[in-house]
VOGU-3710 file (C-alpha; in Angstrom, 3 decimals, decimal comma):
1> mktfstlsrl> -161,749/45,530/-32,543  -162,207/43,880/-36,133  -162,095/47,228/-37,054  -158,994/48,116/-35,574  -157,318/44,920/-37,111  -158,619/46,222/-40,901  -157,272/49,360/-40,502  -153,744/47,916/-38,998  -153,268/45,768/-41,851  -154,314/48,370/-44,536
11> slvasaalsl> -151,297/50,599/-42,559  -148,926/47,928/-43,046  -149,633/47,579/-46,627  -149,221/51,258/-47,270  -146,016/50,852/-45,426  -144,391/48,157/-47,886  -145,737/49,932/-50,670  -143,822/53,187/-49,591  -141,044/51,431/-48,585  -140,696/49,145/-52,156
21> fatssqaqda> -141,470/52,639/-53,914  -138,590/54,303/-52,109  -136,162/51,588/-53,089  -137,056/51,769/-56,837  -136,529/55,129/-56,875  -132,881/55,421/-55,430  -132,387/52,429/-58,067  -133,401/55,082/-60,787  -131,615/57,741/-59,261  -128,466/55,371/-59,574
31> nstssnttag> -128,851/55,640/-63,353  -130,470/58,677/-63,744  -128,393/61,112/-66,242  -129,773/64,069/-64,635  -129,707/64,084/-60,750  -129,501/67,467/-58,875  -127,915/65,405/-56,101  -125,449/63,363/-57,906  -121,358/64,696/-57,124  -119,260/65,407/-59,944
41> svfispprdl> -116,198/67,613/-60,170  -116,397/69,210/-63,917  -113,527/70,862/-65,984  -114,345/73,458/-68,744  -111,070/73,920/-71,393  -109,977/77,653/-71,872  -111,016/77,693/-75,487  -114,438/76,466/-74,325  -114,386/73,418/-76,600  -114,622/70,611/-74,407
51> afalnvpsds> -116,662/70,439/-71,274  -116,279/66,874/-68,961  -117,725/66,037/-65,655  -117,105/62,933/-63,436  -119,002/61,482/-61,019  -117,753/57,916/-58,659  -120,217/56,064/-57,300  -120,071/55,849/-53,793  -121,638/52,560/-53,440  -119,484/51,184/-56,503
61> ttdlyfslmf> -115,826/49,774/-56,488  -115,519/49,739/-60,377  -117,675/51,873/-62,287  -117,198/55,665/-62,997  -120,055/58,126/-64,414  -119,180/60,673/-66,736  -120,340/63,555/-69,305  -118,140/64,674/-72,269  -119,495/67,501/-74,374  -118,126/69,427/-77,405
71> pegtswgavg> -119,519/71,836/-79,877  -120,036/71,509/-83,416  -117,241/72,407/-85,288  -115,136/70,572/-83,599  -114,000/67,290/-85,210  -113,398/65,397/-81,546  -112,869/65,749/-77,860  -110,911/63,320/-75,277  -110,477/63,641/-72,036  -107,076/61,194/-70,717
81> lgsdrmagsl> -107,082/59,789/-67,447  -104,414/58,676/-64,919  -101,628/61,195/-66,419  -100,213/64,458/-67,010  -99,139/62,853/-70,492  -100,365/60,887/-72,868  -98,276/57,841/-72,487  -100,116/54,915/-70,526  -103,311/56,980/-70,326  -106,707/55,760/-70,572
91> illaypsesg> -108,359/58,398/-73,680  -112,157/58,711/-73,619  -112,624/59,737/-77,331  -115,642/61,228/-78,532  -116,471/62,493/-82,192  -119,840/63,064/-84,150  -121,216/59,507/-85,809  -121,895/58,824/-89,323  -124,954/60,358/-89,021  -123,833/63,674/-87,529
101> qnvtlspria> -126,622/63,536/-85,139  -125,107/60,766/-82,625  -121,824/60,426/-80,926  -119,388/57,716/-81,116  -117,112/57,001/-77,812  -114,025/54,979/-78,536  -112,008/54,465/-75,621  -108,374/53,899/-76,388  -104,966/53,545/-74,822  -101,872/56,286/-75,382
111> sghsepvytp> -98,442/55,130/-75,818  -96,664/57,831/-76,316  -96,734/61,284/-78,262  -98,808/59,322/-80,823  -102,340/58,451/-82,048  -104,039/56,376/-79,244  -105,165/52,634/-79,789  -108,528/51,409/-79,690  -109,139/48,898/-76,718  -111,942/47,261/-76,768
121> dikvealdgt> -111,306/45,495/-73,255  -112,650/48,960/-71,644  -116,673/48,779/-71,686  -118,775/52,310/-71,741  -122,126/52,295/-71,794  -124,417/55,537/-73,218  -126,755/56,566/-71,558  -129,959/59,136/-72,138  -128,815/62,429/-73,159  -126,376/61,119/-75,452
131> glnngtfifn> -126,353/62,675/-79,029  -126,419/66,382/-80,815  -128,083/69,127/-78,530  -128,586/72,339/-79,511  -124,982/72,755/-81,391  -123,253/70,388/-78,779  -122,339/67,231/-78,829  -123,224/65,157/-75,619  -121,957/61,740/-74,543  -123,436/60,725/-71,035
141> grcgncrsws> -121,785/57,356/-70,061  -120,919/54,968/-67,614  -117,784/53,012/-67,657  -117,881/49,683/-65,510  -113,580/49,237/-65,644  -112,109/52,534/-65,922  -110,387/53,095/-62,753  -107,617/50,596/-63,949  -106,509/49,554/-66,782  -103,265/47,797/-68,823
151> dgkgkidias> -103,550/45,201/-66,334  -102,813/48,041/-63,622  -100,210/49,611/-65,429  -102,691/52,239/-65,301  -104,996/53,675/-63,025  -106,765/56,838/-60,972  -107,016/57,184/-57,167  -110,263/57,399/-55,986  -109,507/59,280/-53,331  -107,211/61,661/-54,452
161> ksqnmiyatg> -107,703/65,202/-54,223  -105,671/66,377/-57,401  -105,943/63,470/-59,695  -104,041/64,203/-62,424  -105,820/64,258/-66,136  -105,238/65,854/-69,949  -107,666/67,074/-72,469  -107,357/67,460/-76,426  -109,761/68,869/-79,009  -109,473/68,225/-82,879
171> dsstlksdsf> -109,955/71,499/-85,562  -112,322/71,864/-87,457  -111,956/69,368/-90,264  -114,883/67,096/-90,714  -114,651/63,387/-88,764  -117,892/61,301/-88,646  -117,796/57,396/-88,445  -119,409/55,000/-85,952  -116,196/52,892/-86,097  -114,227/52,770/-82,518
181> daplrmhyny> -111,189/53,150/-84,513  -111,349/55,430/-86,863  -108,330/58,117/-87,822  -107,604/60,892/-86,303  -105,693/64,197/-87,203  -103,502/65,857/-84,544  -104,905/67,727/-81,750  -105,419/71,417/-82,506  -105,768/72,233/-78,771  -104,333/70,359/-75,470
191> gtftlnmaha> -103,397/70,787/-72,291  -103,815/69,297/-68,576  -106,051/69,720/-65,057  -106,178/68,377/-61,847  -109,690/67,047/-60,554  -111,063/66,686/-56,806  -111,875/63,137/-56,694  -113,154/63,308/-53,277  -115,313/65,925/-54,154  -116,762/63,470/-57,502
201> tgpagvpiid> -117,861/60,878/-55,308  -121,001/60,620/-54,157  -124,528/59,118/-54,989  -124,182/57,479/-58,602  -125,428/59,525/-61,990  -124,264/61,378/-64,463  -123,289/64,843/-63,487  -124,500/67,800/-64,704  -122,488/70,426/-66,838  -123,636/73,995/-66,492
211> rsedstlvat> -123,900/75,307/-70,559  -124,212/78,632/-69,651  -121,976/81,243/-71,242  -120,575/82,320/-67,572  -120,025/78,561/-66,080  -117,301/77,669/-64,239  -115,169/74,951/-63,284  -116,154/72,568/-60,146  -113,536/70,906/-58,066  -110,881/71,256/-61,161
221> tqglskegkk> -107,633/72,921/-61,793  -106,258/74,181/-65,203  -102,535/73,390/-65,974  -100,847/73,292/-69,327  -102,642/74,898/-71,857  -102,006/74,734/-75,655  -104,015/76,684/-78,457  -103,873/76,275/-82,391  -101,236/73,123/-82,844  -100,648/71,742/-85,974
231> dvaalmhaii> -98,929/68,955/-87,616  -95,955/71,186/-88,744  -94,245/68,047/-90,781  -97,066/66,533/-92,124  -97,637/70,188/-93,455  -94,222/70,688/-95,262  -94,058/67,195/-96,803  -97,458/68,379/-98,525  -96,164/71,438/-99,757  -92,294/70,232/-100,849
241> mvfvfvglyp> -93,376/67,246/-102,653  -96,488/69,249/-104,602  -94,105/71,698/-105,275  -91,363/69,106/-106,574  -94,203/67,304/-108,882  -95,841/69,728/-110,383  -93,460/72,182/-110,163  -89,809/71,914/-110,610  -89,547/68,556/-112,089  -91,889/69,660/-114,974
251> fgifvlrlgs> -90,300/73,168/-115,153  -86,855/71,300/-115,806  -88,169/69,423/-118,768  -89,877/72,549/-119,739  -86,665/74,907/-119,650  -84,753/72,198/-121,901  -87,189/71,641/-124,558  -88,200/75,788/-124,569  -84,381/77,404/-124,963  -82,060/73,180/-125,275
261> wvrwhginqg> -80,798/74,837/-121,770  -78,960/71,969/-120,404  -77,019/73,794/-117,818  -80,373/75,192/-116,092  -82,238/71,828/-116,510  -79,393/69,914/-114,799  -79,607/72,504/-111,805  -83,319/72,602/-111,515  -83,793/68,904/-110,869  -80,555/68,771/-108,682
271> fafiltivgs> -82,194/71,535/-106,460  -85,887/69,407/-107,083  -83,695/65,920/-106,032  -82,384/67,248/-102,812  -86,090/68,747/-102,156  -87,723/65,095/-102,339  -85,072/63,771/-100,381  -86,168/65,976/-97,629  -89,562/65,650/-97,993  -89,454/61,874/-98,297
281> slgfsiskyy> -87,834/61,470/-95,114  -90,779/63,786/-93,332  -93,226/61,243/-94,681  -91,376/58,659/-93,521  -90,740/60,318/-90,080  -94,615/60,997/-89,595  -95,781/58,073/-90,212  -94,937/56,805/-87,131  -97,111/59,217/-85,221  -100,818/58,180/-87,166
291> nrskkvntah> -102,316/54,594/-86,780  -103,370/54,201/-90,210  -99,617/54,667/-91,189  -97,414/52,957/-88,889  -97,313/49,686/-90,900  -96,149/51,372/-93,942  -98,646/49,568/-95,985  -101,142/51,913/-97,752  -101,156/53,107/-101,389  -99,323/56,497/-100,915
301> qvigilifif> -96,398/55,009/-98,786  -95,750/52,039/-101,455  -96,057/54,716/-104,526  -93,580/57,058/-102,361  -90,960/54,318/-101,579  -90,617/53,414/-105,220  -90,648/56,701/-106,173  -87,212/57,545/-103,676  -85,599/54,801/-105,238  -86,495/56,435/-108,851
311> ifaqfalgfl> -84,963/59,173/-108,329  -81,580/58,175/-107,510  -81,394/56,048/-110,441  -83,091/58,894/-112,556  -80,101/61,153/-111,483  -77,544/58,876/-112,176  -78,432/58,416/-115,341  -78,663/62,102/-116,193  -75,180/62,621/-114,330  -73,366/59,653/-116,754
321> hhrnfkktqq> -75,118/60,713/-119,702  -74,258/64,620/-119,382  -70,701/63,138/-118,592  -70,348/60,871/-121,810  -71,941/63,485/-124,007  -69,112/65,887/-123,064  -66,554/63,479/-123,599  -67,551/61,949/-127,041  -70,138/64,648/-128,406  -72,294/61,917/-128,680
331> ttkmapihvw> -75,854/60,416/-127,781  -75,822/57,217/-125,469  -77,621/54,690/-124,551  -79,025/56,123/-121,252  -80,729/59,418/-122,830  -84,145/57,773/-123,848  -84,039/55,651/-120,753  -83,503/59,192/-118,573  -86,363/60,571/-120,951  -89,026/58,281/-119,971
341> mgrviivmgv> -87,880/57,207/-116,315  -88,302/61,205/-115,815  -91,682/61,100/-117,327  -92,764/58,369/-115,244  -91,814/59,436/-112,387  -93,641/62,911/-112,644  -97,183/60,928/-113,325  -96,237/58,817/-110,255  -95,696/61,928/-107,880  -98,744/63,518/-109,100
351> vnaflgfpla> -100,859/60,840/-108,599  -99,458/59,891/-105,089  -100,273/63,540/-104,021  -104,050/62,723/-105,107  -103,604/59,564/-102,598  -101,589/61,079/-99,981  -104,519/63,653/-99,087  -106,786/61,406/-98,222  -104,608/59,412/-96,152  -103,903/62,759/-94,168
361> qasqynyvla> -107,793/63,382/-93,568  -107,423/66,344/-95,925  -109,328/65,446/-99,053  -110,874/68,564/-99,298  -106,881/69,882/-100,727  -107,075/67,366/-103,915  -109,243/70,356/-105,071  -106,699/72,860/-104,741  -104,156/70,081/-106,293  -106,608/69,017/-109,439
371> glilflfpam> -106,362/73,393/-110,159  -102,591/73,650/-110,185  -102,273/70,847/-112,561  -105,192/72,020/-115,181  -103,075/75,485/-115,063  -99,500/74,952/-115,104  -99,569/72,105/-117,152  -101,631/73,247/-120,013  -100,138/76,480/-119,789  -96,405/74,994/-119,948
381> ililvtkkfi> -97,409/72,748/-123,205  -99,044/76,266/-125,019  -95,742/77,552/-124,451  -93,902/75,399/-126,048  -96,497/74,538/-129,461  -96,376/78,165/-129,770  -92,643/78,244/-129,755  -92,975/75,496/-132,162  -94,849/77,023/-134,173  -93,008/80,088/-134,725
391> qkkwnkskne> -89,977/78,139/-135,554  -91,419/76,501/-137,905  -93,090/79,625/-139,725  -89,403/81,366/-139,415  -87,313/78,441/-140,715  -89,753/78,797/-143,579  -89,819/82,005/-144,547  -85,864/81,959/-144,569  -86,090/79,182/-147,263  -88,393/81,102/-149,594
401> ptgynmepwn> -87,195/82,974/-152,822  -87,114/86,836/-152,196  -87,773/87,861/-156,277  -84,393/89,707/-156,785  -81,122/87,463/-156,349  -78,183/88,522/-154,832  -75,351/86,069/-156,073  -76,725/85,477/-159,786  -73,180/83,597/-160,253  -74,153/81,146/-157,811
411> qqngqagqgn> -77,281/79,893/-160,212  -76,753/76,885/-162,302  -76,448/77,033/-166,047  -79,204/78,517/-168,496  -80,540/80,451/-164,927  -78,328/83,835/-165,064  -79,995/85,696/-167,409  -77,954/86,995/-170,619  -79,704/89,228/-172,735  -81,912/86,433/-173,925
421> gaanpqqpmg> -81,588/84,073/-171,451  -78,921/82,143/-172,533  -75,759/81,125/-170,945  -72,301/81,348/-172,603  -70,720/78,033/-172,362  -67,193/79,361/-172,721  -67,567/81,987/-170,145  -67,288/80,798/-166,477  -70,292/81,745/-164,537  -69,671/85,375/-163,382
431> qnasipgmst> -67,023/86,093/-165,004  -66,940/89,410/-166,974  -65,182/89,159/-170,608  -63,372/92,253/-169,752  -61,522/90,585/-166,808  -59,269/87,696/-167,167  -60,073/84,347/-165,776  -59,131/83,659/-162,500  -56,858/81,187/-163,521  -54,390/84,293/-163,991
441> yapyhaqgmk> -54,309/84,526/-160,542  -53,264/81,194/-159,901  -49,474/81,818/-158,595  -51,257/84,138/-155,549  -53,527/80,768/-154,880  -50,337/79,145/-153,830  -49,152/81,995/-151,346  -52,799/82,326/-150,080  -53,782/81,864/-146,466  -55,716/78,970/-145,757
451> adlgpqqntr> -59,655/79,325/-145,456  -60,719/80,291/-141,676  -64,098/78,490/-141,140  -64,313/80,079/-137,494  -63,953/77,282/-134,110  -65,385/73,545/-134,617  -68,979/73,606/-133,813  -70,560/71,277/-130,959  -72,924/68,922/-131,272  -76,232/70,333/-129,095
461> eyv> -77,043/68,164/-126,242  -80,354/66,499/-125,783  -82,120/64,605/-122,954
//
């Protein structure tokens, strides 16, 4: 009996231990990042530059588990919950960390077709498996309050079999940051899909994404898909403004100094003036799409506004000076102001271009800009210096004596040789002794015609 009692006690202890182990195992499965029994719905974008899987724990009313992946070479990847459009969506945005070996997850709220804004109200926890793995950035996470946001204005329906979602990926530009509000460039690929929330509901954990080449969608349906989108307005703003301040405005000064072509100077600068207005308008319009420029307080924007004001004053000065000059054939006090303001505007425009590319997250184009400046500006200066040098030598050669005087009568007394080199004081210069003096023909002078020196020569305009 005693032996049986001992065995019974051992059996009870073993049963309790097994029960505790089973409970512990279930708790670990709930927090596991790779459980084969974890429920999940999986979406893979058509260009295969983004994959997203979602799990809805059946034993929680607040949590969501997810995995978001994108390959190296893609600057960022994002999935929007709750809608088939940006406005009001909760965006789970991921991009490489500062080290390039981890992933930063930034929860953001979108208010329209503009860069979404980071919201600290959404709490996301990074789980095991997050980081760079075989050329793929992976973020495995648990969100404790992603089922409803913005005071209930945005939410997802966990019972829906076709919950609307959106996705987007960045281009190939480099983005590495540990900041949750890192600036973005416009999405390159984007689209919509629906996700079966009922299929994703089950045991808690990070759902598995099949990373093989022939992997397919699981309980998700592809909707809209757009690839290769670019911010055309920003691109045209950059092209126009660089063309104007590195090309047209300096060329207008060049043609004036090279050949004093005032008419072509005016036409060129007028065309540049119109393009500057167009380019500036594009810059003003795109500012509202990015968080970094919405407040209009960056150096690039402030200098740009000053230039925009200056070009109107510059155009007015040039027009008034030219109009007054045509009336009076005299330069005006506006001329030097016009000249120096033009030079200042060009310098400000070039400096602002160097500030603009980093603001647009495209600093690499500063090298192209520097190359254009180092080629065009020295080339124009070299041509002007060469022209001045040739003109100076030409003028000097015209003034030098040739050794034979075709008009000796125009020389002073004592310079026109007559045998012994002495001039005859009794004879007018250039007068042959056998020919009567010019006074003989005086009567004819009274009847002669008035000398015609040609049309009056106008003073040349320099500005």
